[in-house]
C-alpha positions in Angstrom: 85.1 -81.9 303.9 82.7 -82.9 306.7 80.9 -79.5 306.4 80.6 -79.7 302.6 79.3 -83.3 302.7 76.6 -82.4 305.1 75.2 -80.0 302.6 75.5 -82.2 299.5 71.8 -83.3 299.6 70.7 -79.6 299.7 72.9 -78.7 296.7 71.4 -81.7 294.8 67.9 -80.5 295.7 68.4 -77.0 294.3 70.2 -78.1 291.1 67.8 -81.0 290.3 64.5 -79.4 291.2 64.6 -76.7 288.5 64.5 -79.3 285.8 61.5 -81.4 287.0 57.9 -81.1 286.1 54.8 -82.8 287.6 55.0 -85.6 285.0 58.6 -86.6 285.9 59.3 -90.0 287.5 60.2 -90.3 291.1 64.0 -89.9 291.2 66.6 -91.3 293.5 70.2 -90.0 293.8 72.8 -92.2 295.6 76.2 -90.9 296.7 79.1 -92.4 298.7 80.9 -89.6 300.5 81.7 -92.0 303.4 81.8 -95.5 302.0 84.7 -96.4 304.2 82.2 -96.0 307.1 79.7 -98.3 305.2 77.4 -95.3 304.5 75.5 -94.0 301.5 73.7 -90.7 301.2 70.3 -91.2 299.5 67.9 -88.5 298.2 64.4 -89.3 297.0 62.7 -86.6 294.9 59.0 -86.8 294.4 56.8 -84.1 292.8 53.3 -83.7 291.7 52.0 -84.3 295.2 48.5 -83.5 296.3 48.1 -81.0 299.2 48.3 -82.7 302.6 50.6 -85.0 304.4 53.0 -87.3 302.5 54.3 -90.4 304.1 57.6 -92.1 303.3 58.2 -95.8 304.3 61.1 -98.2 304.7 60.4 -101.8 304.0 60.1 -104.3 306.8 60.4 -107.4 304.6 62.0 -108.4 301.2 61.0 -110.6 298.3 62.5 -114.1 298.6 62.4 -113.8 302.4 59.3 -114.4 304.4 60.1 -113.0 307.9 60.4 -109.4 309.1 63.8 -107.7 308.9 63.0 -104.2 310.0 65.3 -102.4 307.6 64.5 -99.0 309.1 67.0 -99.7 311.9 69.8 -98.7 309.5 68.6 -95.2 308.3 69.2 -91.9 310.1 69.9 -88.2 309.5 66.5 -87.9 307.9 65.6 -84.6 306.3 63.0 -83.2 303.9 63.0 -80.0 301.7 60.6 -78.5 299.3 61.1 -77.4 295.7 62.9 -74.2 296.9 65.2 -76.1 299.2 63.4 -75.0 302.3 63.6 -77.3 305.3 60.3 -79.2 305.9 59.1 -80.8 309.2 59.4 -84.6 309.4 57.5 -86.7 311.9 58.2 -90.3 312.6 54.7 -92.0 312.8 55.7 -95.7 313.2 58.7 -97.9 313.3 59.1 -97.7 309.5 57.2 -94.6 308.4 57.9 -90.9 308.4 55.4 -88.1 307.5 56.0 -84.7 305.9 52.9 -82.7 307.1 53.1 -79.8 304.7 54.9 -79.2 301.3 54.5 -77.3 298.1 53.8 -80.4 295.9 57.5 -81.4 295.9 59.5 -83.2 298.6 63.2 -83.9 298.5 63.5 -86.7 301.2 67.1 -87.5 302.2 68.7 -89.9 304.6 71.9 -91.8 305.5 72.0 -95.5 305.1 74.4 -97.8 307.1 75.0 -101.1 305.3 77.6 -103.7 306.2 76.1 -107.1 305.3 76.2 -107.9 301.6 74.0 -110.8 300.8 70.6 -111.5 299.3 68.6 -109.8 302.1 70.8 -106.9 303.3 73.1 -104.3 301.8 76.8 -103.7 302.1 79.0 -100.7 301.3 82.7 -100.4 301.5 85.7 -99.1 299.5 85.4 -102.4 297.5 81.8 -102.3 296.5 78.2 -101.1 297.0 75.8 -104.0 297.2 72.1 -103.1 297.4 69.1 -105.2 298.2 66.6 -102.5 297.4 64.1 -103.0 300.3 67.0 -102.8 302.7 68.2 -99.6 301.0 65.5 -97.4 299.6 62.6 -95.6 301.3 59.6 -95.0 299.1 56.8 -92.4 298.8 53.6 -94.1 300.1 50.7 -94.1 297.6 52.9 -93.7 294.5 53.5 -97.4 293.8 52.7 -97.2 290.0 54.9 -94.2 289.2 58.0 -94.7 287.1 61.3 -94.5 289.0 64.7 -93.3 287.9 67.9 -93.7 290.0 71.3 -92.2 289.5 74.4 -93.7 291.2 77.2 -91.2 291.8 80.0 -93.6 291.1 83.1 -92.6 293.1 85.7 -91.1 290.8 88.6 -93.0 292.4 86.8 -96.4 291.9 86.8 -99.0 289.1 83.1 -99.7 289.7 80.5 -100.6 287.1 76.8 -101.2 287.7 75.1 -104.7 287.6 71.4 -104.7 287.8 68.1 -105.8 286.1 67.0 -102.1 286.0 66.7 -100.6 282.5 69.6 -98.3 281.5 68.5 -94.8 280.4 70.1 -93.5 277.2 73.2 -95.7 277.6 74.1 -93.6 280.6 76.3 -95.8 282.8 74.9 -94.7 286.1 71.2 -93.8 285.3 68.6 -96.5 285.4 64.8 -96.8 285.3 62.1 -99.0 286.7 58.4 -99.0 285.5 57.0 -99.0 289.1 57.9 -99.4 292.8 57.6 -103.2 292.8 60.0 -103.7 289.9 62.4 -101.2 291.6 62.3 -103.1 294.9 62.8 -106.4 293.1 66.0 -105.2 291.3 69.1 -105.8 293.4 72.0 -103.7 292.2 75.7 -104.0 292.8 78.5 -101.4 292.0 82.0 -103.1 291.9 84.8 -104.1 289.6 83.2 -106.7 287.5 84.0 -109.4 284.9 81.2 -109.9 282.4 80.3 -112.8 280.3 77.2 -113.0 278.0 75.6 -115.6 275.8 72.4 -115.7 273.8 69.4 -118.0 274.4 66.4 -118.3 272.0 63.0 -119.9 272.1 59.8 -119.2 270.2 61.7 -116.9 267.8 62.7 -114.6 270.7 66.5 -114.1 271.2 67.5 -112.9 274.6 70.7 -112.6 276.7 72.0 -114.3 279.7 74.6 -112.2 281.5 77.0 -113.3 284.2 78.5 -110.4 286.1 81.2 -111.6 288.5 82.9 -109.6 291.3 85.8 -111.8 292.3 89.5 -112.1 293.2 90.4 -114.8 290.8 91.5 -115.0 287.1 89.7 -114.3 283.9 90.3 -117.9 283.0 88.4 -119.0 286.1 85.5 -116.8 285.1 85.6 -118.3 281.6 85.4 -121.8 283.0 82.6 -120.9 285.4 80.6 -119.3 282.6 80.9 -122.5 280.5 79.5 -124.5 283.4 76.7 -122.0 283.9 75.8 -122.2 280.2 75.3 -126.0 280.5 73.2 -125.7 283.6 71.0 -122.9 282.1 70.5 -125.1 279.0 69.3 -128.0 281.1 66.9 -125.8 283.0 65.4 -124.3 279.8 64.8 -127.9 278.7 62.8 -128.6 281.9 60.2 -125.9 281.1 60.5 -126.0 277.3 61.2 -122.4 276.8 62.9 -119.3 278.2 60.7 -116.8 280.2 60.3 -113.4 278.4 62.6 -111.2 280.4 61.3 -107.7 280.7 64.2 -106.0 278.9 65.6 -109.0 277.1 68.3 -109.9 279.6 68.7 -112.0 282.7 71.7 -111.2 284.9 73.5 -113.3 287.5 74.9 -110.7 289.9 77.7 -112.8 291.5 80.1 -111.7 294.2 82.7 -114.3 295.2 84.8 -112.3 297.6 85.7 -112.4 301.3 83.6 -109.4 302.3 80.2 -110.9 301.5 78.0 -113.4 303.3 76.8 -116.6 301.6 73.4 -116.4 300.0 71.4 -116.5 296.8 68.2 -114.6 296.1 65.9 -114.8 293.2 64.4 -111.8 291.3 62.3 -111.5 288.2 65.2 -110.9 285.7 68.2 -111.4 287.9 69.6 -113.1 290.9 72.1 -112.1 293.7 74.8 -114.8 294.3 77.2 -114.2 297.2 79.9 -116.5 298.6 83.3 -116.2 300.2 84.3 -119.2 298.2 86.5 -118.4 295.2 86.2 -119.5 291.6 89.2 -121.8 292.0 86.5 -124.4 293.1 83.5 -123.5 290.9 81.4 -126.5 292.1 81.1 -124.9 295.5 79.1 -122.0 294.1 77.5 -123.5 291.0 74.6 -125.0 293.0 73.3 -121.6 294.1 73.4 -120.4 290.6 71.5 -123.4 289.5 68.9 -123.0 292.2 68.3 -119.3 291.6 67.9 -119.6 287.8 65.1 -122.2 288.3 63.3 -119.5 290.2 63.0 -117.5 287.0 60.2 -119.9 286.3 59.2 -121.3 289.6 58.4 -118.5 292.1 59.0 -115.5 289.9 56.4 -116.4 287.3 54.8 -119.7 288.6 53.9 -117.8 291.7 51.7 -118.8 294.7 48.6 -116.7 295.5 50.0 -116.0 298.9 53.1 -114.1 297.5 51.2 -111.9 295.0 51.3 -109.1 295.7 54.3 -109.1 298.1 53.8 -107.1 301.2 56.9 -105.0 302.0 55.5 -104.0 305.4 54.6 -107.3 306.9 55.3 -111.0 307.0 54.5 -113.0 303.9 53.3 -116.5 305.0 53.2 -119.1 302.2 52.1 -122.8 302.7 53.4 -123.7 299.2 57.2 -123.3 299.9 57.6 -127.1 299.8 56.9 -126.6 296.1 58.2 -123.1 295.4 61.6 -123.7 297.2 61.6 -127.5 297.6 60.9 -128.5 294.0 63.4 -125.8 293.0 66.0 -127.5 295.2 65.2 -130.8 293.6 66.1 -129.4 290.2 69.2 -127.7 291.5 71.3 -130.8 291.5 69.3 -132.6 288.8 70.2 -129.9 286.3 73.9 -130.2 287.2 74.0 -134.0 286.7 72.1 -133.6 283.4 74.7 -131.0 282.4 77.4 -133.7 282.8 79.2 -131.8 285.6 78.8 -134.5 288.2 78.3 -138.3 287.8 75.6 -140.6 289.1 77.6 -141.5 292.1 78.0 -137.9 293.2 74.4 -137.2 292.6 73.4 -140.1 294.8 75.5 -138.6 297.6 73.6 -135.4 297.2 70.3 -137.2 297.5 71.3 -138.9 300.7 70.8 -136.0 303.1 67.3 -135.1 302.0 66.1 -138.7 301.8 67.6 -139.6 305.2 66.1 -136.5 306.8 62.5 -137.2 305.6 62.8 -140.9 306.6 64.3 -140.4 310.1 63.6 -136.9 311.4 61.1 -136.8 314.2 59.7 -133.5 312.9 57.6 -135.4 310.4 55.3 -136.5 313.2 54.5 -132.9 314.1 54.0 -131.1 310.8 53.2 -131.8 307.2 55.2 -130.1 304.3 52.5 -127.4 304.2 52.9 -126.7 307.9 56.7 -126.8 307.6 56.4 -124.1 304.9 54.5 -121.8 307.3 57.5 -122.0 309.7 59.4 -119.8 307.3 58.3 -116.8 309.2 60.4 -118.1 312.1 63.4 -119.7 310.4 64.1 -117.9 307.1 66.9 -115.6 308.4 64.4 -114.5 311.1 65.9 -113.4 314.4 64.9 -114.4 317.9 66.9 -115.1 321.1 64.7 -117.6 322.9 65.6 -121.3 322.5 63.4 -123.5 320.2 62.8 -127.2 319.8 63.3 -127.3 316.1 65.7 -130.1 316.3 62.6 -132.2 317.0 59.9 -130.3 315.2 61.2 -128.7 312.0 62.4 -130.1 308.7 63.4 -127.4 306.2 60.9 -127.0 303.4 63.9 -126.8 301.1 64.9 -130.3 302.2 61.4 -131.8 302.6 60.2 -130.3 299.3 63.3 -131.5 297.4 62.8 -135.1 298.7 59.1 -134.8 297.6 60.1 -133.7 294.2 62.4 -136.7 293.9 59.5 -139.0 295.1 57.0 -137.5 292.7 59.4 -137.6 289.7 60.3 -141.3 290.3 56.7 -142.2 290.9 55.5 -140.5 287.7 58.3 -142.2 285.7 57.4 -145.6 287.3 53.6 -145.4 287.2 52.8 -143.4 284.0 54.6 -144.2 280.8 56.3 -141.2 279.2 55.4 -138.8 282.0 57.8 -137.2 284.5 58.1 -134.2 286.8 59.5 -132.3 283.9 56.1 -132.6 282.2 54.4 -131.4 285.4 56.6 -128.3 285.5 55.9 -127.6 281.8 52.2 -127.8 282.4 52.4 -125.5 285.4 54.4 -123.1 283.3 51.9 -123.1 280.4 48.8 -122.8 282.7 50.1 -120.4 285.4 53.7 -119.2 284.8 53.6 -118.0 281.2 50.3 -116.2 281.8 51.4 -115.1 285.3 48.3 -116.4 286.9 49.0 -117.2 290.6 48.3 -120.8 291.7 46.7 -122.3 294.8 47.4 -125.5 296.6 44.4 -127.0 294.9 45.7 -125.9 291.5 48.9 -127.9 292.1 46.8 -131.0 293.0 44.3 -130.6 290.1 47.0 -130.2 287.5 48.7 -133.3 288.6 45.5 -135.1 288.0 45.2 -133.4 284.6 48.7 -134.5 283.6 48.3 -138.1 284.6 44.6 -138.4 283.7 44.2 -139.9 287.1 42.7 -137.6 289.7 42.6 -140.3 292.3 46.4 -140.7 292.1 46.8 -136.9 292.5 44.4 -136.9 295.5 46.2 -139.8 297.2 49.7 -138.4 296.6 48.8 -135.1 298.1 46.8 -136.6 301.0 49.6 -138.9 302.1 52.7 -136.8 301.4 51.8 -133.1 301.1 48.8 -132.6 303.4 49.8 -135.7 305.4 53.0 -136.8 307.1 53.8 -140.1 305.5 57.3 -140.8 304.0 57.4 -142.0 300.4 58.8 -145.5 299.6 62.2 -144.3 298.6 63.9 -147.7 298.5 61.6 -149.0 295.9 61.5 -145.8 293.9 65.3 -145.4 293.8 65.8 -149.1 292.9 64.1 -148.4 289.5 67.2 -146.3 288.6 69.8 -148.6 290.1 70.2 -146.6 293.3 70.4 -148.4 296.6 69.1 -147.0 299.9 71.5 -148.3 302.6 71.4 -147.9 306.4 75.1 -147.2 307.2 74.5 -147.7 310.9 73.5 -151.2 310.0 71.4 -151.7 313.2 74.2 -150.7 315.6 73.0 -150.0 319.1 72.7 -146.5 320.4 70.9 -144.3 322.9 69.6 -142.2 320.0 70.7 -139.4 317.8 72.4 -137.3 320.5 75.7 -135.5 320.8 78.1 -135.8 323.8 81.1 -134.0 325.1 83.7 -135.4 327.6 83.7 -133.6 331.0 85.4 -134.5 334.2 82.5 -136.6 335.6 81.4 -138.3 332.4 79.8 -137.6 329.1 77.6 -134.5 328.9 74.7 -134.1 326.5 75.4 -131.0 324.3 71.9 -131.1 322.7 68.4 -132.1 323.7 67.7 -135.7 322.7 65.6 -136.1 319.6 62.1 -137.3 320.0 63.0 -140.7 318.5 65.7 -141.2 321.1 65.3 -143.6 324.1 66.4 -140.7 326.3 63.6 -138.4 325.2 60.9 -140.4 326.9 63.0 -140.6 330.1 63.1 -136.8 330.3 66.9 -136.7 330.0 67.8 -133.2 328.7 70.7 -131.1 327.4 73.5 -130.6 330.0 72.7 -133.8 331.9 75.9 -135.9 332.5 76.0 -139.6 331.9 78.3 -140.9 334.7 77.7 -144.7 334.4 76.1 -147.1 332.0 75.4 -150.6 333.4 78.0 -149.9 336.1 80.7 -148.8 333.7 82.1 -145.3 334.3 81.8 -143.1 331.2 85.3 -141.7 331.0 85.5 -141.8 327.2 83.1 -142.1 324.2 84.5 -145.5 323.6 83.2 -146.7 327.0 79.6 -145.8 325.9 79.8 -147.7 322.6 81.5 -150.7 324.2 78.6 -151.1 326.6 76.0 -150.6 323.9 77.8 -153.1 321.5 77.6 -155.8 324.2 73.8 -155.6 324.2 71.1 -156.9 321.9 68.6 -154.7 320.3 65.8 -154.0 322.8 67.9 -154.9 325.9 67.7 -152.6 328.9 70.6 -150.7 330.4 70.9 -149.0 333.7 72.1 -145.4 333.4 73.2 -143.0 336.0 72.9 -139.3 335.1 73.7 -136.2 337.1 71.9 -132.9 336.9 73.6 -130.4 339.1 73.7 -131.9 342.6 70.9 -134.4 341.7 71.6 -138.0 340.7 69.1 -139.6 338.2 68.9 -143.3 337.7 66.9 -144.5 334.6 66.4 -147.7 332.7 66.9 -147.2 328.9 66.2 -149.6 326.2 68.9 -150.0 323.6 67.8 -149.2 320.0 69.3 -148.7 316.6 69.0 -145.3 314.9 69.2 -145.7 311.1 71.1 -143.3 308.9 70.4 -143.8 305.3 72.6 -143.0 302.3 71.8 -143.3 298.6 74.4 -145.3 296.6 74.6 -145.7 292.9 75.3 -149.0 291.2 78.2 -147.8 289.1 79.5 -144.2 288.9 78.1 -143.1 285.5 74.6 -142.5 284.2 75.2 -145.5 281.9 77.4 -147.8 284.0 77.2 -150.8 281.6 80.8 -150.5 280.5 82.2 -150.0 284.0 84.1 -152.8 285.7 81.8 -153.6 288.7 83.3 -154.7 292.0 82.8 -158.4 292.8 80.5 -157.8 295.7 78.6 -155.0 294.0 75.0 -155.6 292.7 74.6 -155.7 289.0 72.5 -153.1 287.3 69.9 -154.3 284.8 69.2 -153.0 281.4 65.8 -151.6 282.5 67.5 -149.8 285.4 70.0 -148.3 283.0 67.3 -147.2 280.6 65.3 -145.6 283.5 68.4 -143.8 284.8 69.3 -142.5 281.3 65.8 -141.1 280.9 65.9 -139.5 284.3 69.5 -138.2 284.5 70.6 -138.0 280.9 71.2 -134.7 279.0 68.1 -132.8 277.9 69.5 -129.4 276.9 71.4 -128.2 273.8 75.0 -127.9 274.9 
C-alpha cells in the first residue's frame, strides 16, 4: 500500500491530463490515503501556461486574520510533472514559493499537507473529518488569480462524510465544486464530515435565498432542531438591523459548524459562509450561539461593508487595518444585542454581558496609551499571532473587539438619546446602502462623514470621533445606561487595595504573579512580577487575609510601609492605599418591560420613559 500510494498523484496526472484543454479551469484533486496521520495528498493541475518559469505559492495569511501564519511549514513531498507525466524540476525560491523553471504548458503540482488543528485559521484531518481553511491548505499558481477553479474531493469509501462549503457544486456531483477565481476559492472554507443539515428560506426585495446550517456534532437530532430554531431568530434580528439580506453569490449562506472534541474554538467569517468550531456540545446551545451571531453579522459588516485596507486581501503579507474597532467591535456589539432582541436572554442577562466591555474601557490603563484606531493596528501582534518574548499588553492593550463593542453601545445610546428616531441600526443601514450593497470600500473619514449625514449634525460626528475614536476618552456610560433603566455599579465600593494585581502564597509571603497594572500604586514604586511582599505595616503576609485586613484598617489615601524581597535583596517602599473600581451593569428588573415585575423593596423603580427607551432598544425587530 505504501508503494502504491506514493504513485497515486502520478496516476491521476496521466488519467486527468488527456481530457484537459487550454481553456479548462485550474483543477485541484484532494485524496486522503493517510488521514489517520493527519495528511492529505493534493494535486494542482494548471495548463495553458506561457513558456518560461511558473511559480506556485502557499499563503502566509488568511482572510479574517491579520497576522502572518506561514502555512508553508506544513507542506512537503513536493513534486511537479508535465502533461506526459514526466518529472519536472522544482526550486524553492522563498519561504512560501516554489518555481518550475521549464514545462510544456502544463504543470501537475502535487504535495502532502499535514493538518492537525481544525479551527477558523488552520486545517485539520483525521478519521473523523477533513476541515479545510483554504489558505492553510492549497497552494496556487501565481499569476492566474482570475482563472476559474474546480476541486474534486476523493471522499474515503469507508466514511460517512458529506461536503459543506460555499463553493458551487458542479452538475450535482457530490464531490466536485467550482469557484469563479482564486480569491473566492481561498475565501471558501470546506469541511468533509458526517453532517446534520437544516435549511430555511429568507427573502427580501423579492429575492428568495437559503440559510443552511450544517452541523458536525455528537449530540441528538432534537438538539440540532432546537439550535436551528434559535439560529433562525438571531438571523431574523440581524436582517432587521440592515433592512435586507445580502445577495449571496449562489443563493445560499452556510453555517459550517463543528461542535466536537477534536476542534479548537473559533469562528471565522467568509463571504457566503462561516466556520464555527467549539468543543462545547449542543446540550448547552447558548455557549455556541454567540459565535454564530457574531459571524453572521459579518455577512454585512466586513464581507461587504469592507474597509479599504482589507481590499484586496494580501495572502502573502500582513493586513493591517485601523478600522477593526468598527469591523470587529461593532459586530461584537450586535452579537449579544441580536440575541436579546430574539428573546433568548432577558435584560438582566444582557446587562451582565455588557459589564466586561464597559468596565474594561472605564478602568483599563491601556486607554492612556492607544486610541481605538491604534488598538486596531495591534491585531498584527495579537490576532492568533505567535511570538515568545514577553509583552506588557496587560497595561497597554484593549482588544478592539471589546473596545469597539463598548463604543458601539455608547454610540447607539447617544444617538437614541440625542436624536429622535435615530439609532445605530440606522447608521448600519446607511453604511449598507452607501458602501456594502454596492461593495465600495470605506475609509475612516467615510465612517465619520456618514454619521454626520445620518444625524444632520457634522459637528456631533466630528466631536464623537475626535473624543472616542481618534482620542482616548471614555464615554459617559452611567448617564447613557440610565436612559434604559440600567445602573452602572462599582462592586468594589471603594474598598482599599494595592491595585489590580494577582498574588500567590509562598513560604516567605505573598508573591506577585503578574506585573502591576499602570493604575496600581505598586507600578510607580517599580515593584514587579515575582517580587514577594513579606510585611505590610509590620504585619507578616502569611495569608491573603492578612493583606486585606491591613488595607481595610486604612483610610483612602493613607500610606503603608511595605517590605518586599527580590531574590536576596530587601526593598522597603511606602505605598498609598487606593481603591480600584470594578464596574458592573445591572438592570432594573429582569425583563425588557419590567413594569409587571415585583421589584425588591430596596431596588430603584424604573420610569415609564426608561421602559419605553429600553423597549425601543432591546425589543424584537425581526419577523419570528
